[in-house]
KEZAZA-507122 format. One record per residue: x, y, z of N, C-alpha, C, O in turn. Coordinates in steps of 0.05 Angstrom, whole numbers, plus 32768, in hexadecimal, padded with zeros to 4 digits. Example, Ala and Ser with C-alpha at 12.3 -4.5 7.8 and 13.67 -1.06 7.14 Angstrom:
2
81087F8E809C80F67FA6809C81087FBE809C811D7FBE80A9
81017FD3808E81117FEB808F81028001809D810C801780A1
//
This chain:
383
75037D2F7C7174F97D137C7F750C7D007C74750F7CFB7C5C
75187CF47C8875327CE17C7F75277CC27C8675177CBF7C98
75307CAE7C77752C7C947C84753D7C8A7C9675557C8A7C92
75307C817CAB75427C7B7CC4753E7C5C7CC475287C547CBD
75517C4B7CCC75507C2E7CD1754B7C2D7CEE75577C3C7CFE
753A7C197CF775367C137D1575327BF77D1775267BEB7D06
753C7BEC7D29753B7BCF7D3275337BD27D5175457BD77D60
751D7BD17D5875157BD77D77750C7BC17D8074FD7BB27D72
75157BBB7D9B75057BA17DAB74FE7BB17DC775107BBD7DD4
74E47BB07DCE74D57BB57DE674D07B9B7DF374CA7B867DE8
74D37BA07E0C74CD7B897E2374BE7B987E3574C97B9E7E4A
74A37B9F7E32748C7BAF7E41748B7B9D7E5B748B7B847E5D
748B7BB47E7374847BA27E8974637BA07E8E74547BB27E87
745B7B8B7E99743F7B827EA174377B937EB774437B937ECC
74217BA47EB274187BB07ECC73FE7BA47ED573ED7B9C7EC6
73FD7BA27EF173E47B9A7EF873D77BB27F0B73E07BBA7F21
73C17BBD7EFD73B97BD87F0273A47BD37F1B739D7BE77F28
739A7BB87F2273847BB57F35738E7BC07F53737F7BC77F65
73AA7BC17F5473B37BCB7F6E73AB7BE97F6F73A37BF47F83
73AF7BF47F5873AA7C137F57738A7C1A7F5873807C2C7F66
737D7C0B7F48735F7C0E7F43734F7BF67F4C73447BE97F3A
734D7BED7F6573417BD27F6C73277BCD7F66731D7BB67F6A
731A7BE17F5D72FE7BE07F5272FC7BD77F3672E67BD17F2D
730F7BD47F2A730F7BCA7F0873227BB07F0E73377BB07F1A
73157B9D7F0373247B7F7F0173317B817EE373277B8D7ED0
73487B737EE473577B737ECD735C7B537EC373637B437ED3
73587B4E7EAC73607B347E9F73797B347E9873837B437E87
73877B1F7EA773A47B1F7E9C73A47B167E7F73997B037E73
73B77B2C7E7573BB7B247E5A73D77B347E5173D87B4D7E4F
73E97B247E4D74097B2D7E4B74087B3D7E2B73FA7B337E1A
74167B567E2674197B5D7E0D742F7B4D7E03743C7B3E7E11
74337B517DE8744A7B447DD574677B4F7DE2746C7B677DE7
74767B3F7DE674917B427DF874A27B527DE874B37B5F7DF4
749F7B557DC874B27B637DBB74A77B717DA474957B677D97
74B17B877D9F74A77B987D8374BF7B9F7D7874D47BA57D84
74BB7B9E7D5774D17BA17D4874C77BB47D3174B37BB17D23
74D87BC77D3074D97BD47D1774EE7BD97D0975027BE17D16
74EF7BD77CEE75037BD57CDD750C7BEC7CCC75237BF17CC7
74F57BFB7CC474FB7C167CB874E77C277CBC74D27C1D7CC5
74E67C427CB674D27C557CBE74DF7C707CB674F67C777CBC
74CC7C7E7CA974D67C9B7CA074CC7CAD7CB874B57CAF7CBF
74E27CBA7CC174E37CCD7CD274E27CEA7CD374F67CF77CD8
74CA7CF67CCD74C77D167CC874D07D227CDD74BF7D287CEE
74EA7D297CE474F27D347CFA74ED7D507CFF74EE7D597D16
74E47D607CE574DF7D7A7CE974C37D847CF274BE7D9C7CF5
74AF7D717CF774977D737D0074957D6A7D1C749A7D547D26
748B7D867D2B748C7D7E7D48746F7D817D4F74637D957D46
74627D6B7D6174467D6C7D65743F7D817D78742A7D8E7D78
74567D837D8A74507D987D9F74447D897DB674307D947DC0
744C7D717DC074477D617DD274487D6D7DF074377D667E00
745A7D7F7DF5745E7D8C7E0D74497D9A7E1474407D9A7E2B
743E7DA97DFD74277DBA7E0A740D7DA97E0B73FB7DB37E18
74097D917DFF73F67D7F7E0473F47D747E1D73DF7D717E29
740F7D6D7E2674117D5F7E3D740F7D6D7E5874087D627E6D
74167D877E5574187D9B7E6E73FD7DA07E7B73E87DA07E6D
73FD7DA57E9773E57DAB7EA273DA7D917EB173E17D7B7EA8
73CA7D927EC573C17D767ED1739F7D7D7ED173907D6E7EDE
73957D927EC273757D937EBE73747D7E7EA873867D757E9A
73567D767EAA73507D637E9773507D6D7E7573427D817E70
735B7D627E6373587D6A7E4C734D7D537E38734F7D3B7E3C
73437D5E7E24732F7D4A7E0F73447D4C7DF6734F7D617DF0
73467D3A7DEA73557D357DCD73427D257DBE733C7D0E7DC4
73387D317DA973267D237D9773337D1D7D7A73377D317D6C
73397D057D6F734A7D047D5873307CF67D45731F7CE57D4C
73347D017D2C73207CFA7D1A73267CFF7CFF73367D117CFB
731C7CF37CEC731E7CFD7CCE73147CE57CBC73037CD77CC5
731E7CE17CA4730E7CCC7C9273157CB27C9B732B7CAE7CA6
73037C9E7C9773087C817C9A73207C7A7C8D73267C7F7C75
732E7C6A7CA273457C5A7C9973607C6A7C9473727C627C84
735F7C7F7CA3737A7C8D7CA3738B7C8B7CBB739E7C9A7CBE
73857C777CCD73927C747CE473897C857CFF73987C8A7D12
73747C8D7CFD73657C9A7D1873727C8C7D3073837C967D3F
73677C737D31736B7C617D4773847C5D7D5473877C5C7D6C
739C7C597D4073B37C577D4773C07C6F7D5473D17C6E7D67
73B57C877D4773C07CA07D5073B57CAB7D6A73C27CBB7D78
73987CA17D72738E7CA77D8B739B7C947DA473A17C9E7DBA
739F7C7A7D9C73AA7C6A7DAE73C57C6E7DB473CF7C677DCA
73D37C797DA173F17C7B7DA573F67C967DB6740B7C987DC3
73E27CAA7DB573DC7CC47DC573D87CBA7DDE73E97CBE7DF0
73C47CAC7DE273C07CA27DFF73D47C927E0E73D97C967E26
73E07C817DFF73FA7C707E0A740D7C8C7E1374137C927E2A
74137C9B7DFD74267CAF7E0974207CC37E2074317CCC7E30
74077CC87E2073FD7CDA7E3C74017CC97E52740C7CD37E66
73F97CB27E5173FC7C9A7E6B741B7C9A7E7074227C9E7E87
742C7C977E5D74497C957E6274537CAB7E6E74697CAA7E7A
74447CC37E6C744F7CDB7E7774407CE47E91743E7CFC7E98
74347CCD7E9E742A7CD57EB6740D7CDC7EB974057CE17ED0
73FD7CDE7EA573E47CE57EA673D07CCC7EA573D37CBA7E95
73BD7CCE7EB773A57CBA7EBC73997CBE7EA373907CD57E9E
73957CA87E8E738A7CB07E7573797CA07E6E73797C8A7E78
73647CA87E5C734C7C987E55734B7C987E3973487CAF7E30
734C7C847E2673437C877E0D732E7C777E01732E7C5E7E02
73197C877DF472FB7C807DEF72FD7C7C7DD1730D7C877DC3
72EB7C697DC972E47C687DB072C77C6B7DAB72B67C5C7DB5
72C07C807D9B72A57C887D92729C7C817D7972877C897D70
72B07C6E7D6A72AB7C637D4F72957C4A7D5672967C3B7D6A
72867C487D4872717C2F7D4D72807C137D44727A7BFD7D4D
72957C1A7D3072A57C037D2A72C07C027D3372D47C067D26
72BE7BFC7D5072D87BFE7D6172EF7BF17D5A72EC7BDA7D51
73087BFB7D5A73247BEB7D5373347BF27D6A734C7BF07D67
732C7BFA7D8373417BFE7D98734A7BE67DA173617BE17DA7
73377BD57DA473427BBA7DA873587BAB7D9B73697B9D7DA6
73567BB37D80736B7BAA7D6D73857BB97D71739C7BAF7D70
73807BD27D7673987BE37D7873A97BDB7D8E73C27BD97D8B
739B7BD57DA773AC7BD37DC173AC7BB57DC073B27BAC7DD6
73A67BA27DAD73A77B897DAE739C7B7C7DC873A87B697DD1
73897B857DD373787B7E7DE9735E7B817DE873557B927DD9
734F7B717DF873347B6E7DF773267B887E0473217B857E1C
73217B9A7DFC73127BB27E0872F47BB77E0172EB7BCE7E00
72E67B9F7DFC72C97BA57DF472BC7BA17E0F72C87B9B7E24
72A27BA77E0D728E7BA87E2272827BBD7E29726C7BBA7E35
728D7BD87E2372827BF17E2972897BFA7E4872797C057E57
72A17BF27E4C72A47BFA7E6E72C67C017E6A72D47BFC7E56
72CC7C0B7E7E72E57C187E8272F97BFD7E8772F37BEE7E9A
730D7BF77E7973207BE07E77733B7BEC7E7873437BFB7E65
734C7BE67E90736A7BE87E90737A7BE07E7773797BC97E6F
73877BF07E6E73997BE97E5673B67BDE7E6173C47BEC7E70
73BF7BC57E5973D47BBE7E6373EB7BC77E5573E87BC87E3D
74047BCE7E61741A7BD67E5C74267BF37E5C743E7BF57E59
741A7C057E5F741E7C227E62742E7C267E7C742E7C137E8C
743C7C3B7E83744A7C427E9A74377C477EAF743A7C3C7EC6
74237C587EA874117C627EB673F37C5B7EB073EE7C537E99
73DF7C5E7EC373C17C527EBE73B97C5F7EA373B77C777E9F
73B47C487E9073A57C507E77738A7C407E75738B7C277E77
73767C4C7E7273597C3A7E7073507C437E5473577C577E47
733F7C2F7E4C732F7C337E30731A7C2C7E3273177C187E40
73047C387E2672E97C347E2072DB7C2F7E0772D77C437DF8
72D37C177DFF72C47C197DE472A87C1C7DE5729B7C087DE9
729D7C327DE0727E7C347DE172737C1E7DD5727A7C1A7DBD
72607C0C7DE1724F7BFB7DD372317C017DCA721D7C037DD8
72347C037DB172187C0D7DA472037BF97DA771EB7C017DA7
72097BDE7DAA71F07BCF7DAE71E67BD07DC771CE7BD27DCD
71FB7BCE7DD971F67BD17DF871E47BE97DFA71CF7BE87E08
71EB7BFE7DED71D97C167DF171BC7C157DE471A87C1D7DEF
71BD7C0A7DCF71A07C067DC271957BF37DD6717F7BFD7DDC
71997BDE7DE3718C7BCF7DF371817BE37E0A71697BE67E0F
71997BF07E17718A7C037E2A71727C187E21715F7C1F7E2E
71797C207E0971637C327DFE71497C227DF971337C2D7DFC
714B7C087DF271317BFB7DF171227BF77E0A710A7BFB7E0C
71337BF17E1D712D7BEA7E3B711E7C047E4771077C047E51
712D7C1A7E4471247C357E4B710A7C3F7E4370FD7C4F7E50
71047C347E2870EC7C3C7E1E70D47C2B7E2570BE7C327E1D
70D77C157E3170C27C077E3E70B97C137E5670CB7C1D7E64
709C7C167E6170977C217E7770787C157E7A70647C1F7E6F
70797BFB7E8C70617BF47E9270507BEC7E7A70387BF17E78
705F7BDF7E6870527BD27E50704D7BE77E3970437BE17E24
70537C027E3F70517C167E2E706E7C1A7E21707D7C087E1A
70717C3E7E2070887C487E1770907C5E7E2B707D7C697E37
70A97C657E3070B47C797E3C70A77C927E2C709E7CA57E39
70A57C937E1970A07CAB7E08707C7CB37E0E70717CC97E0E
70747C9E7E1270537CA47E1D70507CB17E36703D7CC07E3C
70697CAB7E4870657CB97E61706D7CD57E5D70607CE87E67
70827CD87E4D70877CF57E4770777D017E3870787D197E3B
70667CFA7E27704E7D057E1570357D0B7E2B70257D1E7E28
70347CFB7E3D701D7D057E4E70297D197E5F701B7D2D7E63
70407D167E69704A7D347E7670497D4C7E63704B7D627E6E
70477D4A7E4B70497D637E3D70277D637E3370217D727E21
70187D557E3C6FFB7D587E396FEF7D4E7E226FD97D557E1B
6FFF7D3B7E166FF87D317DFA6FF77D107DFD6FFC7D017DEA
6FF27D067E136FEF7CED7E176FDC7CE07E066FDF7CCA7DFC
6FC57CF07E026FAB7CE27DF46FB27CDD7DD66FAA7CCA7DC9
6FC37CF17DCD6FC87CED7DB46FD87CD27DAB6FD27CC57D97
6FED7CCB7DBF6FFF7CB07DBE6FE77C9D7DBD6FE17C907DA9
6FDA7C9D7DD16FC07C887DD36FB37C837DBA6FB07C6C7DB2
6FAC7C987DAB6F997C997D956FAB7C897D7D6FA27C797D6C
6FC77C8F7D806FD67C837D696FDC7C6A7D716FE97C5D7D61
6FD67C5F7D856FDD7C417D8D6FDE7C2A7D786FED7C177D77
6FC77C327D676FBF7C1B7D566FD07C1D7D406FCF7C0C7D2E
6FE57C347D3D6FF97C337D2670107C277D2F70247C287D20
70127C197D4A702C7C0A7D50703F7C1F7D5870567C197D54
703B7C367D6170497C507D68705C7C457D7D70737C4F7D7D
70587C327D90706D7C277DA370807C1D7D9770977C217DA0
707E7C0D7D7F70927C007D7470A97C117D6870C17C0B7D65
709C7C277D6070AD7C397D4E70BC7C4B7D6570D27C557D5E
70B37C517D7E70C07C5E7D8E70D57C527D9D70E97C5D7DA7
70CE7C337D9E70E37C247DA970FB7C1A7D96710C7C097D9C
70FA7C277D7F71127C227D6C71237C3A7D6F711A7C517D70
71427C327D7271577C447D7671557C5A7D62714E7C537D4B
715A7C727D6771547C867D5271747C877D4271887C7D7D4C
71717C947D29718D7C9A7D1E719C7CAB7D3271917CBA7D42
71B87CA87D2D71C57CB57D3E71C97CAD7D5871D77CBB7D67
71BE7C977D6171C27C917D7D71E17C907D8371EB7C9C7D96
71EE7C7F7D6F720A7C7E7D77721D7C987D82722F7C967D93
72147CAF7D75721B7CC77D7B72117CCF7D9872207CD87DA8
71F77CCB7D9C71EC7CD37DB671F47CC57DC971F27CCF7DE0
71FF7CAD7DC772097C9F7DDE72277CA87DE172317CA77DF7
72347CAF7DD272537CC07DD0724C7CD77DE2725A7CDE7DF5
72367CE37DDB72357CFC7DEA722D7CFA7E0972327D0B7E19
721D7CE17E0E72177CDA7E2872317CD47E3972337CDB7E51
72447CC77E2A72607CBF7E35726D7CD97E3F72757CD97E56
72707CEF7E2D727D7D067E2E726A7D137E4D72747D1E7E60
72547D0E7E4B72457D1B7E6772517D157E8072577D247E93
72537CF17E7B725F7CE37E94727A7CED7E9B72827CEE7EB2
728A7CF57E8572A57CFD7E8A72A57D1A7E9C72B47D207EAE
72937D287E94728B7D447EA472807D467EC072827D587ED0
72747D317EC1725F7D2E7EDB72647D1A7EED725A7D1D7F04
72757D007EE772767CE87EF5728F7CE77F0872A57CEB7EFE
728C7CE27F2072A77CE47F2B72BC7CCC7F2272D47CCD7F25
72AD7CB87F1772BB7CA27F0F72D27CAB7EF872E57C9C7EF4
72CF7CC27EEB72E17CCA7ED672F47CE07EE073057CE97ED1
72F07CEA7EFC73007D007F02731E7CFB7F06732F7D0D7F08
73217CE47F0673437CDA7F0473527CE27EEE73697CEB7EEF
73447CDF7ED9734E7CE17EC273577D047EBA73497D187EC0
736F7D067EAF73797D227EA9737C7D247E8A73807D3A7E7F
737B7D0C7E7B737E7D0B7E5E73657CFA7E5373627CE37E5D
73547D017E4073417CEE7E3373467CF27E1773467D097E0C
734A7CDE7E0A734D7CDE7DED73367CCF7DDF732F7CB97DE6
732C7CDA7DCC73157CD27DBC73207CC67DA2732D7CD57D93
731D7CAD7D9C731F7CA57D8373037C9E7D7572F37C8C7D7A
73017CB47D6072E67CBD7D5772DE7CA97D3D72EE7C9C7D30
72CA7CAB7D3B72BD7C9E7D2272C57CB07D0672CE7CC77D07
72C07CA37CF072C77CB47CD572B77CD17CD672A37CD77CE3
72C17CDF7CC672BA7CFC7CC0729E7D017CCA72967D0E7CDD
728E7CF27CB5726D7CFB7CBB72627CF57CD372527D057CDB
72687CDE7CE4725F7CDC7CFB726B7CED7D14725D7CF47D28
72837CF47D10728C7D087D2372807D217D21727C7D2E7D35
727B7D297D09726D7D447D0872547D467D11724B7D5B7D1B
72477D2C7D0F722C7D2D7D1C722E7D2E7D3F721F7D397D4E
72467D1E7D47724B7D1F7D63724C7D3A7D68723D7D427D7A
725C7D4B7D5E72627D687D67724B7D777D6472477D867D77
723A7D777D5072227D887D4F72097D7E7D5E71F47D8C7D60
720B7D687D6771F57D5B7D7971EF7D6C7D8D71D87D757D8F
72037D757DA171F97D877DB371E77DA27DAE71D47DA97DBC
71F07DAF7D9771E17DC67D8A71C77DBF7D8371B57DCF7D86
71C27DA27D7871AD7D9C7D6C71957D9A7D81717F7DA37D81
71A57D887D9371907D837DAA71877D987DBB71707D987DC3
719B7DAE7DC171957DC57DD0717C7DD27DC371687DD97DD0
71817DD57DA471677DE47D9671517DD67D96713B7DE17D96
71527DB97D9671397DAB7D9371287DAB7DB071107DAE7DB1
71387DA87DC6712E7DA67DE371237DC17DE6710D7DC37DF0
712F7DD57DE071277DF47DDF71087DF37DD570F47DF77DE3
710A7DED7DB870EE7DEB7DAE70D67DDB7DBE70BF7DE37DC1
70E17DC57DC670CA7DB27DD670C47DC57DF070AC7DC77DF6
70D57DD17DFF70CD7DDE7E1770BA7DF37E0F70A57DF67E1C
70C07E047DF970AB7E167DF170917E0D7DEB707D7E1A7DF1
708E7DF87DDF70777DEB7DD370697DE47DED70517DE97DEF
70777DD97E01706F7DD07E1B70637DE27E2A70507DDB7E39
706C7DFD7E2970647E167E34704D7E1E7E2C703D7E277E3C
70467E1D7E11702F7E247E07701A7E127E0D70047E1A7E15
701F7DFD7E0A700A7DE57E0F70017DE77E306FEA7DE47E38
70187DEB7E3F70147DEC7E5A70037E067E626FF17E067E74
70097E197E576FF77E327E5A6FD97E337E526FC87E417E5D
6FD57E237E3F6FB97E1C7E336FAB7E087E476F937E0A7E4B
6FB97DF77E526FA87DDC7E5D6FB27DDA7E7A6FAE7DC67E88
6FC17DF27E876FC77DEE7EA46FAE7DEA7EBA6FB17DDE7ECF
6F9C7DF57EB46F817DF07EC26F7B7DD67EC36F797DCB7ED9
6F777DCA7EAD6F6C7DAE7EAB6F817D9B7EB66F7A7D867EC1
6F9A7DA27EB26FAF7D8E7EBD6FB17D8B7EDB6FB67D777EE8
6FAB7DA57EE56FAC7DA87F006F927D987F0D6F947D8B7F22
6F7E7D997F016F677D897F076F687D6C7F0A6F5C7D5F7F1C
6F797D5E7EF26F7B7D437EF16F977D3B7EFD6FA07D247EF9
6FA47D4B7F0A6FBC7D467F166FD57D3C7F076FE47D2A7F0F
6FD67D4C7EEB6FF07D467EDB6FFF7D5A7ED970107D5A7EC7
6FFB7D6D7EE9700D7D877EEA70297D807EF4703D7D8C7EEC
702B7D6D7F0770447D677F1070537D587EFD706B7D5A7EFA
70417D447EEF70557D397ED6705F7D4B7EC470767D497EBB
70517D5C7EBD705A7D707EA970747D7E7EAE70877D807E9E
70747D897ECB708C7D937ED670A47D7F7ED870BB7D857ED3
709E7D697EDD70B47D567EDB70BF7D4E7EC370D77D487EC3
70B37D4D7EAD70B87D4C7E9170C77D607E8870DB7D5C7E7A
70BE7D7A7E9070C97D937E8670E77D977E9570F97DA47E8B
70E87D8B7EAE71017D927EBF71137D7C7EB5712B7D7E7EB9
710B7D697EA871207D527E9D712F7D627E8471477D667E82
71187D6A7E7271247D727E5771377D8D7E60714A7D937E52
71317D997E74713F7DB57E78715D7DA97E8271717DB67E7A
71617D967E9271797D8A7E9D71867D7F7E86719E7D847E86
717D7D717E74718A7D657E5B71947D7D7E4A71AA7D7C7E3E
71847D917E4A718E7DAA7E3671A67DB37E4771BB7DB67E3B
71A57DB87E5F71BD7DC37E6B71D47DB07E6A71E97DBC7E67
71D57D967E6A71E97D847E6471F07D897E4C72087D897E48
71DF7D8C7E3571EB7D8C7E1871FA7DA57E13720C7DA87E03
71EE7DBA7E2572037DD77E24721E7DD17E3172307DE07E2A
72227DC07E41723A7DBA7E4F724C7DAA7E3C72647DB07E38
723F7D977E3072517D8B7E1A72587D9C7E0372707D9B7DFB
72487DAB7DF8724C7DBE7DE372627DCF7DEF72777DCF7DE2
72617DDC7E0472777DF07E0E72917DE27E1072A77DEE7E0D
728F7DC57E1772AC7DB97E1872B47DB07DFD72CC7DA97DFB
72A57DAD7DE672B07DA97DD072C07DC07DC372D17DBD7DB2
72B77DD77DCF72BF7DF57DC572D37DFF7DD372E37E0E7DC9
72D67DF77DEC72EC7DFE7DFD730C7DFA7DF673167DE47DFD
731B7E0F7DE873327E0B7DDF734A7E047DFD73607DF97DFA
73427E0C7E10734F7E047E2673547DE77E2E73697DDD7E38
73397DD97E2873377DBC7E3173347DA97E1A73387D917E1E
732D7DB27E05732B7DA07DEE73377DA67DD273387DBD7DC9
73417D907DC6734E7D957DAF73467D7D7D9B73487D657DA1
733A7D877D7F73387D727D7173537D727D5A735C7D857D4D
735B7D567D5973787D537D44736C7D447D3073617D2E7D33
736E7D527D1973637D447CF9737A7D2F7CF773917D357CFE
73747D187CEE73867D037CE4737C7CFF7CC873647CFF7CC2
73947CFD7CB373907CFB7C9973AB7CE87C8C73BE7CE07C9A
73A77CE57C7473BD7CD87C6373C67CE67C4D73B57CF57C42
73DD7CE67C4373E87CF77C2D73D77CEC7C0F73E47CDE7BFF
73BE7CF17C0B73B07CEC7BF473A37D067BED73A27D167C00
73987D0E7BD773897D227BCF736F7D227BD973657D387BDF
73627D097BDC73467D087BE473467D0B7BFE73347D197C07
735A7CFE7C1273567CFA7C2E735D7D1A7C36734F7D237C49
73737D2C7C2873737D447C2E735E7D537C2D73587D627C40
734F7D527C1673397D617C0F73257D607C24731A7D747C2D
731E7D437C2D730A7D457C4173137D4B7C5B73027D527C6B
732B7D4B7C62733A7D5A7C7E73307D777C7873247D827C8A
73347D857C6173307D9F7C5F73117DA47C6973097DB27C7B
73037D967C5A72E67D9E7C6372DF7D987C7E72D07DA87C8A
72EA7D817C8B72E97D7B7CA472F57D927CB872EA7D977CCE
73077D9D7CB173137DB67CC072FE7DCF7CBC72FC7DDF7CCE
72F27DD27CA872DF7DE87CA672C17DE47CB472B17DF67CBC
72BD7DCD7CB672AB7DC87CC972AE7DC47CE3729A7DC47CF2
72C67DC17CEE72CC7DC47D0972D17DE17D1072CD7DE87D27
72D97DF07CFF72DB7E0B7D0672BF7E197D0672B97E2A7D16
72AF7E0F7CF472947E1C7CF372877E127D1372777E217D1E
728F7DF97D1F727F7DF17D37728D7DFD7D4B72867DF87D62
72A47E0F7D4472B37E1C7D5A72C37E057D6B72CB7E0A7D81
72C67DEC7D5D72DC7DDB7D6A72F87DE17D6673007DE57D4F
730A7DE37D7D73287DE77D7A73377DD37D6C73397DBC7D73
73437DE07D5673547DC97D4373727DD77D4773747DEF7D46
73837DCA7D49739C7DD57D4973B37DC27D3B73C77DCC7D30
73B07DA97D3C73C07D977D2F73B27D877D16739A7D847D14
73C57D7D7D0173BC7D6F7CEF73D57D567CEA73EB7D5B7CE2
73CA7D3A7CEF73DE7D267CEA73D97D1C7CD073C27D177CC9
73F27D1A7CBE73F57D0E7CA274017CF47CAC74187CF27CB5
73F17CE17CA973F87CC67CB074027CB37C9673F77CB27C80
74167CA57C9E74197C8C7C89742B7C977C7374287C907C5B
74407CAB7C7B744F7CB47C6574657CA27C5F74727C987C71
746B7C9F7C44747D7C907C3C74997C9C7C41749A7CB57C43
74B17C8D7C4474C97C987C4874DA7C997C2974D67C887C19
74E97CAB7C2574F87CB07C0A75077C967C0875107C897C1B
75087C907BEF75187C787BE8752F7C7A7BCF752A7C857BBA
75447C6F7BD775587C6C7BC0755A7C577BAE756C7C557B9D
75437C457BB1753E7C2F7BA075337C337B87752F7C4B7B82
752E7C237B7375287C2C7B5B75057C237B5974FB7C207B43
74F77C1E7B7274DB7C1B7B7474CE7C317B6674CE7C487B6D
74C27C267B4D74B37C427B4274977C437B4D748A7C587B49
748C7C2E7B5D74717C327B6B74797C457B82746C7C597B88
74907C3F7B8E74927C507BA774967C6D7B9F748B7C7F7BAA
74A77C717B8B74AA7C8A7B8174917C9A7B7B748E7CB27B80
747F7C8B7B6F74687C977B65745A7C9E7B7D74567CB67B82
74517C8B7B8E74407C8D7BA6744D7CA97BB4743F7CBD7BB9
746C7CA87BB974737CBE7BCA746F7CD57BBE74697CE87BCD
74707CDC7BA1746D7CEF7B9474517CFC7B93744D7D147B90
743F7CE97B97741F7CF27B9D741C7CF87BBC740C7D097BC4
742A7CEA7BCA74297CF67BE674347D127BED74297D217BFD
744A7D167BE074587D317BE374467D487BD2744A7D607BD6
74317D3E7BC074217D517BB5740C7D547BC574037D6B7BC5
74007D437BD573EF7D437BEB73F87D567C0373EB7D697C0C
740D7D4F7C0B741D7D657C22741B7D847C1674167D977C24
741F7D867BFE74267D9F7BF574057DAD7BF474017DC57BF7
73F07D9A7BF073D27DA47BF073D07DAE7C0D73C67DC47C11
73D87D9F7C2273D97DAA7C3D73E47DC17C3E73D57DD47C40
73FB7DC47C3E74087DDE7C4073FB7DF57C3373FC7E0A7C3F
73EE7DF57C1B73DE7E0A7C1273C37E0C7C1673B77E207C0F
73B87DF87C21739C7DF97C2573967E0D7C4073A07E0C7C56
73827E1E7C36737A7E357C4B73707E287C6673767E327C7C
735F7E127C6473577E047C7C736B7DF67C8C73687DF57CA4
73807DEB7C7F73937DDB7C8E73AB7DE87C9073B77DE27CA5
73B87DF97C8273D27E017C8673D97E147C9F73F07E1A7CA5
73C37E1D7CAB73CA7E277CC573CC7E137CDE73D37E1B7CF5
73C67DF97CD773C87DE67CF073E27DD97CF173EE7DD67CDC
73ED7DCF7D0774017DCA7D0F740B7DA97D0074087D947D0C
74127DAB7CEC741C7D907CDA742C7D7A7CE574447D7B7CE7
741E7D667CED742F7D4E7CF974337D3B7CE3741F7D367CD6
74497D2E7CDB744C7D197CC774547D017CD3746B7CFD7CDD
743D7CEE7CD274477CD57CE074497CC17CC8743A7CBC7CB5
74667CB57CD074727CA17CBC74647C857CB674587C7A7CC8
74677C7C7C9F745E7C637C9A74777C4D7CA5748E7C4E7C9E
746D7C3A7CB674827C257CC0747D7C077CAE746A7C037C9F
74907BF97CB374907BE17CA774807BCB7CB074827BB57CA5
746F7BD07CC774607BBF7CD574477BCB7CDE74467BE37CE2
742F7BBB7CE3741A7BC27CF0741D7BCB7D0E74267BBC7D1F
74147BE57D1374137BF27D2F73FB7BE37D3D73E47BE77D35
74017BD27D5373F27BC57D6374007BB87D7A74137BAA7D78
73F27BC07D9173FA7BBD7DB074097BD37DBA74147BE37DAB
740B7BD47DD474167BE97DDC74337BF27DD874387C0A7DD7
74477BE07DD774627BE87DCA74637BF67DB174717C0A7DAC
74527BEB7DA074507BF77D8874427C137D8674497C247D75
74317C167D9674277C2F7D9A74387C467DA674397C5E7DA0
74477C387DBA745A7C4D7DC9746D7C547DB674757C6B7DB5
74787C417DA6748A7C4A7D91747E7C617D7F748B7C757D7A
74647C5C7D7474587C6D7D6174577C877D7274607C9B7D67
744E7C897D8874497CA27D9874637CB37D9C74627CCC7D9C
747B7CA57DA074947CB27DA274997CC07D8674A27CD77D86
74937CB47D6F749E7CC17D58748B7CD47D4E74937CE67D3F
746E7CD27D55745D7CE77D4E74587CFB7D5E74547D117D55
74567CF57D7B744B7D0A7D8E74667D137D9874707D097DAC
74717D257D8A748D7D2D7D99748B7D4E7DA0749D7D5A7DAB
//
């Protein structure tokens, strides 16, 4: 890896995408007119294999994840820009409750809707999943004629009387409270839309900027958990139905039972689709992002092991923010680089990480923000 001096100036074209997608309105916002990088470490020996990632017109999903603060958003955004500039209709999605895509692109992407990104050569859209908006939808959906949606469901299972008897305990208020893991459930619902909604059929590359490791592992394991949970509920329902079918038919609640069970079975089938997508090596890849520190590499090793346990395809590991070698007498720089080289040696000898394609992403002397900067980062990282 050798230091390379750069002084780059980009004057990006301002694209108006409303003529391409008239159903989507675009708020005029011109990106910065220039981008300058003075120095960067360029690890030329590491090739990401972008040609392989770029090939094919079928839809492919790339999920970038790792420890908090390692630069997942910059890596995900730069990959999305790279795909768009290579002719792919691209969507980048943030599943992190603490979004930073807007900051990375230097454009307001909030609102939980598809928003065109200004600057790339080909259509690129961004979506920041809005947890608060989804919580409001959850609360609204749980209301039903002054009661709760769960009450209706329990009626269908033959357990409505139990809910009524517990009414004095303020059960409704508890049921109206968003459950833990709702952010991950919302992200799963978006993946379902990608699979089923015609609105997303135009995208050939979908890049996920995921939450830190713990959230992401819950996201990936949620389909299995829901599949198993729904299966148990359906078995319970069958036992209750067989014992009370005569009574329910007399009181006209048999149809409600069937509707509730049908909805559960449909949800279960959708969860299986999402689970299969996460594990399909032909259409999905998880890219681990880390930095050259012992703590970060250790967490990345555990993440890799967890992903393999979930049968999620992992091929690439990005080590971000690598310092360039220096001929100066800066002791701090020398010590930090020595520590980073020790961490890189750990990567090369770690049984979980050594088999992955290693991509060394250099540390540049300015913040990577805006499409021109992301294009620059994509050109030196995704080769």
